[in-house]
N, C-alpha and C positions, 0 to 999 in steps of 0.2 A: 601619295600619302602626306608628304610634307606640306604641299599646297593646302590640302584639306585641313591639316592641323593649324597652319598659319591663319586660315580664314576663321577657324574655330577660336583661335587665340585673339584675333582682332575683334570678334564678337564679344567674347568675355571681357577683353580689354576696354571695349566701349562702355560696358556697364561700370567697370572699375573707374574709368575716366570720369563718367558723370557723377558717381558718388564722391570721388576725390575732389573734383572741382567744387562741388557743393560744400564739402568740408573746408576747403581752403578759403572759399568766399566768406564763410562765417567767421573763420579765424582772423582773416585780414580785416574784416569790417567791424566785428564786435569783440574780438579777442576770445571768443568762446570755442573751445574744442568740443564739438557736439558728439558725445558718445551715444546719443540717442538717434543719430542720423540713420542708421540702418533700420531702426524700429519705426521711424517716420516713413521710411521707404516701405516697410512691411505693412504698416497700417494703411497707407495710401493705396497700396496694391489691393488690399482687402476691400477698400472702398470702391475701387474700380471693379473688382469682382462682383460686389453687391449690385452695382449699377448694371453691369453686363448680364450677369447670370440670374440674379434674384429679382431685379426690377425690370429686366428685359429691355433696357434702353438701347438705342443704336450705339454701335461702338464709338463713333466719333463724338457723340453727345456724352457718353460715359467718360471719355478721356477729358473733355472740357470740364465737366462737373468735378471730376477727381482732382484736376489741377487747381480749380478754384478752392476746393475744400482743403487741399494740401497747403496752398498759400495761406489760408485762414488759420490752419493749424500752426504754421510757422510764426505768424504774427502773434497769435495768442500765447504761444510758448515764449516768444521774445518779450512780450509786454508783461506777462504775469510772473515769469521766472527769471529769465536771463537779465533783463534790465535792472532788476532789484539786486542782482548779484555782481554786476559789472564793477561796482566800486570796491568790491572786496578782493580777496586773493583768487588766483586761478583755481585753487582747490574747491572753492565754493561753487564756481561755475561747473566744474567737472561733476561734483556731487549733484548739482541741480539737473544736469543733463542725464545723469544716471537715474535720477528719480523719475524724470519724464519717460525714460526708456522703460522702466518697470511699470509705470502707469499705462503706457501704450500697449505693452505686452498683456497686462492684466485685462484691459478692456477687450483686446482682440480675442483672448482666450475665452472670455465670458460670452462674447457675441458669436464668434465663429468656431470656438473650441481649438484643441491642439491637433486636429486632423490635418492631413495633407490634401490640398485641393489641386485640381487640374485647371489651369487658367486657359481660357479660349485663345487659340492661336489666331493671329490676324495677318500672318503672312502665309503664302502657299506651303503646303506640306510636300514631302518627297525630297528628291535631290536632283541637282543638275550635274551632268557628267562633263568635266573638262579634262580631256586626255584620260589619265587613269585616276584622277581625283573626283570625288563626289562632294559637291558643294551644296549646303543646305540653303534654300531661299530664305529661311528664317534667320540664319546668320547674316546673310547679305542685307536683309531688311533691318536688322539691329545695327549693323555698321553704318548704313546710310542714314538711318534715323538719328543715331548719335551724332554723326557729322553735321546733319542739318541743325540739330539742337545746339551744338557747340558754335556753329556759324551764326545762328540767331542770337545767342548769348554774346558773341563777339560784337555783332552789330549793335546790340542793345547797349553794351558797355561803352562802345566807342562812338556811336552816332546819335544817341539821344541825350537830352539834358539830364534826365533822371539817372541814366546809366553813367554819365560822366560824373555826376555827384557821387554815385556809389564807388566808382573807380578812384575818385579823389580821396574818399574816406579810407579806402583800402591802402592808399599810398602814404597819406599823411593826415592824420586826424586833426591835428592842430591847424594846419593850413586850410583844411576843409571848413573848419569852424570860422576862421577869419574871413573866408570868402562868402560867408553867409549861408552855407549849406545847413539845412535843418537836420542834424545828424540823428535825432531820435526817429524821424521818418525813414531815414536811410537804414537805420538799424532794422526796423520792421521790414523794409523792402528786401534787405539782404536775406533775412530769414525766410521771407516768402519765396524768393527766387531759389534759395538753397534747398528748401523742402520740395519745391516743384521739380527740381532736378532729380532729387531722390525718388519722387513719385514716378517720373519718367523711366528712371533706371529700373524700378520695380516692375512696371508694366512691361518693359522690354525683356526682363529676365524671367518672369514667372512662366510664360508659355514654354520656354526651353528647359526649365528646371522643375520648379514646383512652387506652390504657394502655401506657406505655413508661418506660424508665429516665430519660427526659428531663423527666418531670413535675415534678421537684424545683425547677425554675426558678420555680415559683409562690411560693417563699419571699420573693423580692424584692418581688413584688406585695403580699404580705401585710404586709411591713415598710412599704411605702408607705401602705397602708390604715391601719396602726396610727399612723403619723406624722400622717396627715391627721386622724384622729379625736382625736389627743392621746396620744402614746406614754405608756403607763402606765395608761391608762383603758380598761377592758374594754368599757364601753358606747360609748366613743369609737371603739374598734376595730370594733365592729359597724356604727356609722354610717359610718365610713370605708370599710368593705368594701362596703356597699350603695351608697353614693354613687359609688364608683369603678366598680362593676359597671354601674350605670345609665348613667353618662356614657360609658363605653367602648362601650356598646351603642348609645346614641342618637346621639352626636356624629358617628360615621362617615357619617351621612346628610348632614352639612353641611360636612365638611372633606375635602380631597383624601386619597386612599389613602396617599400617601407620608408624610403627617403623622399618621396614626392611631396609630403606635407611640409617639408622644410624649405622648399624652393623659394617662397616669398621672403623668408627670413634670411636665407643665404644670399639672395640677390640684394637685399637691404644692406647686409653687412659688407658685401663686396663694393657696392656703390659708395657707402659712407667711408670705407677704407680708402678708396681712390679719391673721392671728393666729399669731405664731411658735410658740406652744405647741400648736397644733392646735385642732380644733373644741371639744373638751371638756377640753383640757389646761389645767393651772394652773401658773403660774410658781412654782417652788420657791425659797424663800429660806433659805439656810443661814447660821446664826450661826457666826462664827469666834472 
């Protein structure tokens, strides 16, 4: 039983980790806390649904087309909205992303309605028995896919020139400018990568849960995971996502049903009480 729940938690945590990393990437690069992140995920997943189910594209081609369109969505949002608000207060960026969220929801409801859709599964159905535990191949596929994506992102940020520029911007904007990095291009790149991560999370989540215009609520869980890990630290976001996924899967065995909804917030409070900067967060000291 416990093994099954841990695997389930790792699968859910993989989704949280991808969402959380995308959020942290955007915050670190452009200073924008993207409250539309979950709705970008939802909208991208509907695009994938259209390619797979409505247009009958092969699954691999549907994913490629979805990621391209997700990246374009991110770039358009950054250039038309976020870039114009970056010189103002954070509240302006927050309102801008909330506006994008409502626009994406409105378009999705108009095109696909508020109905709940079944997204085609791309991993084998059924269960694998390991001792007394039943393991879903779908969950194993989600975990492995997320680990591959995170590894690719790590190699991209650490081994490519463009990725190094993006990483430099997330660490020190002024130094990146002095080194000749064209930060406006990096801003667009960060939004393209961040929304692509959200799209992947949505495509992995939809077959095991559902596809609807309400999927965007995962934004707040991603923010909680990022804070737990240490907001601003991408590896912390991954740890926070997996930790949150495992605990929300295992703890319902031991606590009443009415209290299960508070698990993420209780974990957040406990972590911040022990370490206010999050698990991998570091206290920033600014000279005045």
